C-alpha positions as CSV (number, residue, x, y, z in Angstrom):
1,M,32.1,1.8,-1.2
2,T,32.2,2.5,2.6
3,T,29.8,2.6,5.5
4,S,29.8,4.9,8.5
5,V,30.6,3.3,11.8
6,V,29.3,5.5,14.6
7,W,30.6,5.1,18.2
8,H,31.3,7.0,21.4
9,P,34.2,6.2,23.9
10,A,31.8,6.6,26.9
11,C,30.1,3.4,25.9
12,R,33.0,1.6,27.6
13,L,32.1,3.1,31.0
14,H,29.1,0.9,31.7
15,D,30.4,-1.9,34.0
16,P,27.7,-4.2,35.4
17,G,30.3,-6.1,37.5
18,A,32.6,-9.1,37.4
19,G,31.1,-12.1,35.5
20,H,28.3,-10.1,33.8
21,P,28.0,-11.1,30.1
22,E,27.3,-7.5,29.0
23,R,30.8,-6.3,29.8
24,P,33.0,-3.5,28.5
25,A,35.2,-6.1,26.6
26,R,32.4,-6.4,24.1
27,L,32.9,-2.9,22.8
28,T,36.7,-3.4,22.7
29,A,36.4,-6.6,20.7
30,V,34.2,-5.0,18.1
31,L,36.3,-1.9,17.8
32,D,39.5,-3.9,17.5
33,A,38.0,-6.0,14.7
34,L,36.8,-3.0,12.9
35,H,40.1,-1.3,13.2
36,A,41.9,-4.2,11.5
37,P,43.8,-3.2,8.3
38,A,41.5,-5.3,6.2
39,M,38.5,-3.2,7.2
40,A,40.1,0.2,6.6
41,S,38.8,0.6,3.0
42,V,35.2,0.0,3.9
43,I,34.7,2.1,7.1
44,R,34.2,5.8,7.6
45,W,34.6,6.5,11.3
46,C,32.2,9.0,13.1
47,E,32.2,9.8,16.8
48,A,28.7,10.5,18.1
49,R,27.5,13.1,20.6
50,P,25.5,12.0,23.7
51,A,21.8,12.0,23.2
52,S,20.0,15.1,24.5
53,R,17.1,15.1,27.0
54,E,14.7,16.2,24.3
55,E,15.7,13.2,22.2
56,L,15.3,10.8,25.1
57,E,11.9,12.1,26.0
58,R,10.5,11.2,22.6
59,V,10.5,7.6,23.9
60,H,11.1,7.7,27.7
61,P,9.2,9.8,30.3
62,G,11.0,12.4,32.3
63,P,10.5,10.7,35.7
64,Y,12.1,7.5,34.5
65,L,15.1,9.3,33.0
66,D,15.5,11.2,36.3
67,A,15.4,8.0,38.3
68,L,18.1,6.4,36.1
69,E,20.4,9.4,36.2
70,R,19.9,9.8,40.0
71,L,20.8,6.1,40.6
72,G,23.9,6.4,38.4
73,R,25.1,9.6,40.1
74,Q,24.6,8.0,43.5
75,G,27.0,5.2,42.5
76,G,24.7,2.8,40.8
77,G,22.6,-0.2,41.8
78,V,20.5,-3.2,40.7
79,L,17.5,-2.5,38.5
80,D,16.4,-6.1,38.0
81,P,18.2,-9.5,38.4
82,D,20.0,-9.0,35.0
83,T,20.4,-5.2,34.8
84,V,22.8,-3.2,36.9
85,M,24.0,0.4,36.8
86,G,27.4,1.5,37.9
87,S,28.6,5.0,38.7
88,E,29.2,5.8,35.0
89,S,26.4,3.9,33.4
90,W,24.2,6.9,32.8
91,D,27.0,8.5,30.7
92,A,27.3,5.3,28.8
93,A,23.6,5.1,28.2
94,L,23.5,8.7,26.8
95,A,26.5,7.8,24.6
96,A,24.8,4.6,23.3
97,A,21.6,6.4,22.5
98,G,23.6,9.1,20.9
99,A,25.5,6.6,18.7
100,A,22.1,5.1,17.5
101,I,20.9,8.6,16.7
102,G,24.1,9.5,15.0
103,A,24.0,6.3,13.0
104,V,20.6,7.4,11.7
105,E,21.9,10.8,10.7
106,Q,24.9,9.2,8.9
107,G,22.7,6.6,7.2
108,L,20.2,9.1,5.9
109,A,23.1,11.2,4.5
110,T,25.1,8.3,3.0
111,G,22.9,5.2,2.7
112,T,24.2,2.9,5.4
113,A,25.7,3.1,8.9
114,F,26.4,0.9,11.9
115,G,26.2,2.1,15.5
116,V,28.7,0.4,17.7
117,L,27.3,0.9,21.2
118,R,26.5,-0.5,24.6
119,P,24.5,-1.0,26.8
120,P,22.0,-2.5,24.4
121,G,18.4,-1.4,24.2
122,H,15.7,-3.6,22.7
123,H,14.4,-4.9,26.1
124,A,14.0,-1.4,27.6
125,L,10.4,-0.4,28.0
126,A,9.2,3.2,28.3
127,S,9.6,3.3,32.1
128,R,11.5,0.1,32.9
129,A,15.0,-1.2,32.4
130,M,15.4,-4.9,31.8
131,G,17.5,-7.5,30.1
132,F,20.8,-5.5,30.3
133,C,19.0,-2.5,28.6
134,L,18.5,1.0,30.1
135,L,17.3,3.0,27.1
136,N,15.7,1.7,23.9
137,N,18.3,2.8,21.4
138,V,16.6,1.5,18.2
139,V,13.3,3.2,19.0
140,L,15.1,6.4,19.9
141,A,16.8,6.2,16.5
142,A,13.5,5.5,14.7
143,R,11.9,8.6,16.4
144,H,14.9,10.7,15.4
145,A,14.6,9.5,11.8
146,Q,10.9,10.6,11.8
147,R,11.9,14.0,13.1
148,L,14.2,14.3,10.1
149,G,11.5,13.4,7.6
150,G,11.6,9.6,7.5
151,R,7.9,9.0,8.0
152,R,7.9,5.2,7.9
153,V,10.5,3.1,9.6
154,L,10.9,-0.7,9.6
155,I,12.8,-2.2,12.5
156,V,14.2,-5.7,12.0
157,D,15.6,-7.5,15.0
158,W,17.9,-10.6,14.6
159,D,19.0,-10.8,18.3
160,V,18.3,-14.3,19.7
161,H,16.0,-12.7,22.4
162,H,12.7,-11.0,21.5
163,G,12.8,-7.3,21.7
164,N,9.9,-6.9,24.0
165,G,10.6,-3.3,24.7
166,T,10.8,-2.4,21.0
167,Q,7.5,-4.2,20.3
168,A,5.8,-2.5,23.2
169,L,7.0,0.9,22.1
170,V,5.9,0.6,18.5
171,E,2.9,-1.8,18.4
172,A,0.3,1.0,18.5
173,D,1.9,3.1,15.8
174,P,1.3,2.1,12.2
175,S,4.1,4.4,11.0
176,L,6.6,1.9,12.5
177,R,6.8,-1.8,11.7
178,Y,8.7,-4.4,13.7
179,V,10.0,-7.8,12.5
180,S,11.8,-10.1,15.0
181,I,13.2,-13.6,14.7
182,H,14.1,-15.0,18.1
183,Q,14.4,-18.2,20.1
184,Y,11.1,-19.2,21.6
185,P,10.4,-20.0,24.3
186,W,13.3,-18.0,25.7
187,Y,13.9,-14.8,27.6
188,P,11.8,-12.7,28.0
189,G,8.9,-14.9,27.1
190,T,7.3,-12.6,24.6
191,G,7.2,-12.6,20.8
192,R,4.5,-15.1,19.8
193,E,3.3,-15.0,16.2
194,D,-0.2,-13.8,17.2
195,E,1.2,-10.7,18.8
196,R,0.4,-8.4,15.9
197,G,0.0,-4.9,17.3
198,V,-2.1,-2.9,14.9
199,G,-0.9,-5.2,12.1
200,N,2.6,-3.8,12.3
201,V,4.3,-6.5,14.3
202,F,5.7,-9.6,12.6
203,N,7.2,-12.1,15.0
204,V,9.1,-15.2,13.9
205,P,9.5,-17.3,17.0
206,R,11.7,-20.4,16.4
207,P,13.2,-23.2,18.5
208,P,16.9,-23.6,19.0
209,G,19.0,-25.9,16.9
210,L,17.4,-25.6,13.5
211,P,19.5,-25.7,10.3
212,R,20.8,-22.1,9.8
213,E,19.2,-21.9,6.4
214,I,15.7,-22.0,8.0
215,Y,16.4,-19.0,10.2
216,V,17.8,-17.1,7.2
217,R,14.9,-17.9,5.0
218,D,12.2,-17.3,7.6
219,L,13.4,-13.8,8.6
220,I,13.7,-12.7,5.0
221,G,10.2,-14.1,4.4
222,A,8.8,-12.1,7.3
223,V,10.5,-8.9,6.1
224,D,8.9,-9.5,2.7
225,T,5.5,-9.8,4.3
226,A,6.1,-6.6,6.3
227,L,7.0,-4.8,3.0
228,E,3.8,-5.8,1.2
229,A,2.1,-2.6,0.0
230,W,4.3,-0.6,2.6
231,R,7.6,1.0,1.7
232,P,9.8,2.4,4.5
233,D,11.9,5.5,4.4
234,L,14.5,3.7,6.6
235,L,15.2,0.2,7.7
236,L,16.8,-0.1,11.2
237,V,18.4,-3.4,12.3
238,S,18.6,-4.4,16.0
239,A,21.8,-6.3,15.3
240,G,22.2,-8.9,18.0
241,Y,25.0,-11.5,17.6
242,D,23.9,-13.9,20.4
243,S,22.0,-15.6,17.6
244,L,25.4,-16.9,16.3
245,S,26.2,-20.6,16.8
246,G,28.2,-21.0,20.0
247,D,27.0,-17.9,21.8
248,P,26.5,-18.8,25.5
249,L,23.1,-17.1,25.8
250,G,21.3,-18.6,22.8
251,G,20.8,-21.8,20.8
252,F,20.5,-20.6,17.2
253,T,23.0,-21.9,14.6
254,L,23.7,-18.9,12.5
255,S,27.1,-17.9,11.1
256,P,28.5,-14.3,10.5
257,E,27.9,-14.9,6.8
258,D,24.2,-15.2,7.5
259,M,24.1,-11.7,9.0
260,A,25.8,-10.5,5.8
261,T,23.2,-12.3,3.7
262,W,20.5,-10.6,5.7
263,A,22.0,-7.1,5.4
264,T,22.4,-7.5,1.7
265,A,18.9,-8.8,1.2
266,F,17.4,-5.9,3.2
267,R,19.4,-3.4,1.3
268,E,18.1,-4.8,-2.0
269,R,14.5,-4.9,-0.8
270,V,14.2,-1.3,0.5
271,A,16.5,0.5,-1.9
272,P,16.9,3.4,-2.2
273,A,15.9,3.8,1.5
274,P,18.9,3.7,3.9
275,V,19.8,0.7,6.1
276,V,21.2,1.4,9.5
277,A,22.2,-1.2,12.2
278,V,22.7,-0.7,15.9
279,L,24.4,-3.2,18.1
280,E,22.3,-5.3,20.6
281,G,23.5,-8.5,22.1
282,G,26.3,-11.0,21.5
283,Y,28.4,-12.4,24.3
284,R,31.2,-14.6,22.9
285,L,33.7,-12.0,21.9
286,D,35.2,-13.7,18.9
287,L,31.8,-14.4,17.4
288,L,30.6,-10.9,18.2
289,A,33.6,-9.3,16.4
290,A,33.2,-11.6,13.4
291,G,29.5,-10.9,13.1
292,V,29.8,-7.2,13.3
293,S,32.6,-7.2,10.8
294,A,30.6,-9.3,8.3
295,T,27.6,-7.0,8.7
296,V,29.7,-3.8,8.2
297,R,31.2,-5.3,5.0
298,A,27.8,-6.1,3.7
299,L,26.5,-2.6,4.4
300,A,29.5,-1.2,2.6
C-alpha cells in the first residue's frame, strides 16, 4: 500500500528571517526524510498546483488576500510579532494552500494523502494572519472537499497549539466538526472545553508533561465523541509535530509512534472515508522528520 505525498517547491520560498523557528529548513528536513530509500515503497509523489483566487475566497475575503499579496510584492513586512512575510512569501502561501487542496484531491481518489507544506495555517483567521500562518490551509482543503461532494468533514488537530483560526472558521457550520488536543494554557490562549461552537467543536486542553498515553487516549476519545451519530465523508488532520517530546515550542511528551497510532485509529474509525493530513507546526528538525515519516507510514 502507498499514500500520496503532495508538495510544491515554492513552499521553500517563505523566509521569515534568521532565527525564526518556521524556517525553510523544516521543509527540507521533511522531504529528505520522505525521500529516504526505506520510504520509497510507501509513497506516491504528487506535485501540487498553486491555489486559485476562487479557491482562496471560499475562506478568505478578497481585501485580505489583496493586502497580503501587495505586502509580499512590495518586499514583505511584519504582520504580527510572530508572523513575517518576505518578498516570496505570497508565492509560498499559494503553494501551501494548493498542496492542501491537492492532498484532498489525492485522498478522495486513493484513500489517504499527506500535504507537505509551509507556511502552516491553523492560526490564520478569515482576515488576519497570526502565529506563523497566512492562509488557513486545512479549512481551504475542507471547503474544496465539500465542492467535490464531501458534505461532512471532520478536522482533527494534534498540533501543540490550539488552532484558533480553524475553530473560528468552522464553529458556526454544522457540516464541519473540529477536534483539537493542545497545550493549555499556551499560545494563543483559546481552546477551552466549553468552546463548543454549534455543538461541532471538541477541544481537549491539556497541561504539559503528562504521560504520553494520556494525550493519545484523550484525543481518540474526543474523536469518538465527535463521531457519535455523525459520519464524515473525509477526515482532515492538522498534523503539527511541535507536540512531540523535545520540541522547543511545546511541552507535550508524545513520540512519533503516537502520531502513527492516531493515524491508524482515525482510519479505522471513519473507513471507508479518506484520511488526509496537512503539515502544521514542528520546530525541531529531527523530530519533525521522524513524526511525518511515522504518519506517512501509518497512512500507507
